[in-house]
N, C-alpha and C positions, 0 to 999 in steps of 0.2 A: 371160153368166155364165161363170165360169172353168171350163175343162175340164182343168186341170192334174192334179187328183186322179184322175179316171178314167184319164187317159193314164198316170199313174204305175202304176196297178194293171194296165193292159194290158201295159206293159213288163215288169212283174214276172213275167208269165206266159210270157215268151219264154225260150228256151234251156233247158238242163238244170236239174235240181234244185239243183245247187251254184251255178250262175250266178244262179238266181232267189233263192237264199238271200242271196248277196252283194249283189244289187241291193236286195232288200227291207230288209235290215238296214243297208245303206250302210256296210258294213265296209271299212276301208282295206286293200285287198288287199296293198299293199306292206308295211304293218305286220304283217299276218297272215303274210306270207311270212317276215318277220324272226322272228316268234314261232315259226313252224315250224322255222326254222333253229336257233333256240335250243334247242327241244325235241330236235332231232336231235343237237346237240352234247352235251346232257345224257345222252341214251341211249347214245351212243358212248362217252363217258367212263365212264359207269356200268358198261358191259360190259367195257371195257378195264382198269378199276381193280379188278375183282373185286367188283363191287356195292358200292363204297364212296362213289360220287359222290352218288347220289340217296338220301341218308340225312338224317334231321332235323338231325343235327349238322353235316354239311357244308353243307347248304342254309342253315342258320341263319348259319354263319360266312360263307358266300358273300354273304348279304344285308348283313352288317355290312361286309365288305370292299368291297362295291360302293358303299356310301353316299357316300363322299367323291368318287369319280369321277362318280357320278350327279349330285351337287349341282353340281359344276363344269361338267358337260356341259350343264346347263340354260342357263347363261350363255354357253357357247360357241356354242349354237344362234343366239342373237341376234347374236353377233359375226360368225359365218360368213354368216348371212342377209344382213348388210349388206356382204358381199364383203370382210370383213377376216379376220384370223387373230390368235390370241394364243398364242405359243410360250412364254410366261413363266409360265403358271399353276402349274406344278410348283415353280418357284423362288420365286414369290410365297408359295405354301403353306409352303415351308421357312422363308422369312424371317419370315412372320407367326407361324408356330409357335414359332420361337425367341424372338420378342418376347413372346409370351404366356407362354412358359416362364420367361423371365427376370423378367417382371413378377410372376409368382406366387411364385417362389422367393426373390427378392431385395428386392422393394419392397412388394407389396400387403399381405402379412401385417402388417408394421409400420405401414404407412400407414393401414389400415382399423381397426386396434385392435380395439375391442369389436364391430365389424361384420365380423369376419373370415369369418363364414359366407357373406358375399356376394363372397368372393374369386373364385369361379368366374364370377359375372356381370361383375365388373369386368374380369377377364382377357378375357372374350369381347368386351366392348365395346371394350377396347383393341385387340384383334385386328381387329375390324371397322373401326375407325377407321384403323388402319395399312393394312389391305387396300384400303379405299376411297381413301386418299391415294395409294397406289401406282397404283391404277387410274385415278385422276384425272390423275396425272402422265402416264401412258401416253396416255390419251385426249386430253389437251391437246396433246401433241407430235404425235399423229396428226391430230387434227381441225383445230387452229389453226396448227400449224407446217408441216403438209403432208408430214410424213415418213411413208413407207409403214408400215402396221401390221406387216408382216413384219420390217422392219428394227428398229423400235422394240421389239417384243416379243422379237426375237432378242437384242438388246442387254440387255433386261430379264432374259432367261434367265440371262445371265452375271452381270449386276450384282447381282441379288437373291440368287443362289446364293452369290456372294462376300460379300455383306453379311450373310447368315446365319452364315457362318463368322466374320466379323469381330466380330459381337456378343459372342461368347464365346471367340474365338480357337480355335474348333474343338471346344470342350468340350461334352459332353452335359449337359443341364440336367434334373434330376429331384430329388424326386418332385413330382407335381402335387397340387393341392388335391383332397381326397376327393370332394367334390360334383362338381367339374369332371370327374373320371374317369368319372362315370356316363355322360357323352356318348360314351364309347368302347365301350359294350356290356359284355359279361361277365355273370355271374350277377346282380350287383346293378345292372347297367346295362340292365335289361329290365323290362317292366311286369307280368310274371306272367300266369298263365292267365286269371284273371277279367277283368282290365282289357283283355287282348287280345281276349277275346270281346266285350267292350263296344265296343271299336274296330271289330270286325267288324260288329256290329249297326249302329253309326252309319254305317259305309261302305255297307252294304247299303241302309239307308234313304236315303242320299245318292244312290245309283245309281237307285233307284226314283223318288225325287223329281226327279232330273235328267231322267229320261225323261218323266215326267209333265208337268213344266213345259215341256220342250222341245216335246212334242206340242201342248200348249195354245198355245204361241207360234206354232207352225206353222199351227194352225187359225185363230188370230187374224189372221195376215197372209196367209191363204189360200195357204200354201205346200203342196207335196205332202206327204201324210202317209204314214208307214210303216204297213204292215198291223199290226193288233193282235197277230197271232201273232209278228211280227218284234220288236215292243216287248217282249213277254213272253220271247222267246228271249234278247234282249240282257240283260234284267234277270236271267233265270235263270243265264245263263253268267257274268255279272259277279259276282253274289252267290256263285255256286259257287266261282269262283276265289278270292274273298276268304276264304271259309270254309276252303277247302283250304289257303291260305297260312297262316292263323292256326292251323289244325290241325297243320301241320308245325312251326310255331314252338313250339306247346304240347307237341309230342311230344319235344322235346329237353330232358332233365332237367338239373338242376344236377349238377356232379361230386360223387362220393360224399364226398370229403374236406370240401368246403364244406357239404354237407348235415349231416355229423356235427358240424361246428363250429356250425352253425345250431341243431341239436338241443340241444347242450350249453349254448349261450348263452341259449336261450329256455326251458330246463327242460322240454323235450318228452319225455314218457315213451313209449317204443315197446316193443311186445311182443318176446319172444325171436325173433330172426331177421327181424323186420319191417324193411322198407326204406321210407323216406319219399321219395315222388316229388314233387319241386318243379319245375314247368315254368319254363323261361326266359320263354316268351312273346315278344312282339315286342320287339326291341332298340330302345333309345332312338335310336341313330344312324339306324336305318331309319325311325323315326317322323319324325325331323328331315328326312331326305331326302324322304319323302312330302310333308311339309308344304311344303318348298321347291318341290317339283314342282307342287303345287296353286297356290301363290302365283305361281310363274313362268308357269304356264299361264294364269292369270287376267291377268297383266301382258301376256303376248304376244297374247292373243285378245280381251280385254275392255277394254283401255285405249287412250287416244289414243296414248300412247307406243309401245305394241305395234304399232298400225296404222302409225305413222310408220316403225318399224323395217322392217316388211315392204315398205312403199312404197319406202323407200330401196333395199332389196335388189332389188326388181323393176325399178326404173328410177331411178337416183340423180338424173339430170338433171331428169326430170319431177317428182320429189319436191321438188327445190329450187325449181323454177319454180312449184310449187303453194304455196310459202310455208313449207315445213317447214325449220326451223333444223337442217339436217343435221349441222352441226358440233357443236352442243350435244347432239343425240341421240346422236351417236357417242361423245362424252365420257361421257354418262350410261351407255351400254352398258358401257364399260370400268370405270367406278366400280362398277357392279353386279357385274361379273365379279370385281373385287377383294374385294367383300363376300362373295361366294360362296366364293372361295378361303379367306377367313378362317374361314368356317363349316366348310369341309372340313379346315382346319388344326386347328381345335379338336377335331374328331372324331379325327383322326390322332394328335394329341398325347395325348388322353385314352386312346386304345387302347394306346399305347406306355407311358403314364405317364412320358413324357419328351419333351424336344425334342432332336432330333438334326440333324446337318448333312445327313444322307441323306434326310430326309423330302421327299416329293414328287418325287424323282428319276424322270424319264421319265413323270411323270403327264401332261404335256402331250400326249404321244403317245396315251395311253389316252383322254384327254378328247376330243381331236380325232377319234380313231377312233370313239368312242362316238357323237358327234354325226353323223358322216358315215354310219356304219352305220345310225343311226336315221332316215335319210332327209333330213338337212340337205344341201342342194346347195351345193357350193363355188362354183357360178355365182351364188349369191345368190337371195334372194326366197322360198325354200322351206325349211321345217323345222318340226318339232314338238318340244315339250318331252317328251311321253310317249315319242316315238320315240327321242330321245337317251338317256333313262333306261333304256329296254330295251336300247339299244346298249351302255350301260355294263354291264348284266348279261351281255351276250354277251361283251364283252371280259374281264370278271372271271371268267366261266365258263371261258374258254380258259386263263387263267392258273391258276386253281384246279385244273382238270383236269390240266394239265401238271405241276403240283406233285405231285398224287397219283400220276402216272405216273413221277415221278422225273426229269423232263426238266430238263436243265441250264438255268440262267438265261439264258445267251447265246442258246441256241436258242429260248427263250420269246420273246425280243425279235425274233428272226427271224420267228417265226410272227405276232406282233402286226403287224410291218411289212408282211408279205405280205397279211394280212387288210385292212389299211388301203388298200393299193394296189388290191386286188380291189374293195373297197367303192367307191372313187372311180371305178374302171372301170365297175362296175355302175350307178353314178349317172349316168355319161355316157350309157350305153346307154338308161337309163330316160328321160332328158331328150330324147334323139333320138326315141325311140318316142312320147313324149307331145307332141312338137312338131307 
């Protein structure tokens, strides 16, 4: 009869209370340390900015600003896991954004005719096709022609930035379709208080269901079980964080000017001196980023393709000898990266209500830094989607905090570069310690 369950319980009694908590809940201490560093960054910037950082308005804007980088970082995890790199994601974003902008302003309105309300969807599909095509080109040259990913994507950084300029000879393209603009956030690009609480309810139910079915599967296969108190702790903490995040989003009201216009347009009668509070709720780009994160986590952990990716990163030669078509898997990774760049480009274009040649500049640095800070090893084989998305929040928090403090843009780049180097150094120390 198996003794794994009693042994697990015995081990959980060893060490101090904190060590027992970590063992019982099976929390990833590396990710927990990253969250701790994020909270420290927030507190420091809040104090240095005169209590302006940890406000509903700034945190809501921070979540919107993080969305694009977070989406691209999920694809960068798979690329780095396979011991490759993509330096062209920012340029791809700029090129795809310009293609979507030109399609909306010059072609789709006339082409769709009576179906003009679907302009946003057609533009998004065009962007994803273009992004996938660019990714396929990169993947083919890397996987089938044997050119190193560093060189291919470095060339792509230059080529696609130049191509974005060539499409319109450097001109800015605007405005975008009204429905398309909702993907960028703003008062109308959010789902409001009621639906935000509904999302929170669904998220809490998903957390509880995930823990329940996970425990049931462990019992089914006779794996060690977490103590019940640890399960309840994880459920309580997870649901509390969800409710806290939604509470912050709902605490940020619409600007007064937009509220007044809304009142006038809808014939709402207010008493003398009464102010109407309309909450933003969760921004649509944040929902898109969360959806992408869930899908990418499923791909990375629950599909054959995901297992192949990590097998290739752990030992490329063994993966090939095991019958994995490593070249086709590599090409698919870059195609997926191109699609993610297109989604990020749609969010960026919608936020700006324009396509510009500067879009995505230096985003490759932020995306790579987010993935590495999130625990993705440059040595390959190790990385998580959730970690990369938290890393994206860390990088955007640094930028947002420095903007509040009035730090010049060139010095912001210095800080981001230093953080990236430190993250790689810490990754090396962690790998040596784990070896």
